[in-house]
N, C-alpha and C positions, 0 to 999 in steps of 0.2 A: 504494500500500500504506500502511496506517496505521503510524505510527511505533511505536506500542505493540506491534503484531504483530511487526514487525521486531526489537525489542528482546527480546521474549519468545523469538523464534526463535534469536537470538544467544546468549542466556543458556542456553537449553536445550541448545545444542551446546558448552558450555564457555567462553564468552566472559564477561568480567567488566567491570564499570564501572570506569574508571580515574580520570577526573576530568571536571569541567565546564569547557568553554571558554565564550566569550561567545555564539557562535551554534551550537556544536556540542557533542555529548557524546562523549568519547573512550572506546572499548572495546578491551579488549585479549584476545587469545587466548594465554594463557601457555604452553600446551603447544606451540604453533606458532611462538611468539615473534613475534607480529604484532600491529599496531595499526592502527586505523582510526577515522575520525570519523564520527559519525552526526549528521545535521542535526537542529536542533530545530524541525521543522515538523510539523504534524499528519499531512499527506500527504507521502510520499516516492515519487519516481518509480521505476518498476520497474527501470529501467536503473541508478539510483543504488543501489538495494537489492541488485541482483546484484553491482555492484562492491564494495560493502561486504562482502558475504559472500565474494567471491573474495579480497579483501585480507586477511580474517581467517582464510581457509582452512576455511570451513564450507560445506555444501551449500546450494544455492540454495533459497529459500523457496517 
């Protein structure tokens, strides 16, 4: 999955950018009080995308 598609999916479900790390971008779901790291690669494995969504409490893409 493309990173930009995952970020758009997260933002459309209420997640917000928190901060930049060296290799990851940190997103937070303030309603569910959950945090997850999104890798800064063009392609993200489907398994990783599902785990990020599960960590943040949003539906699978």
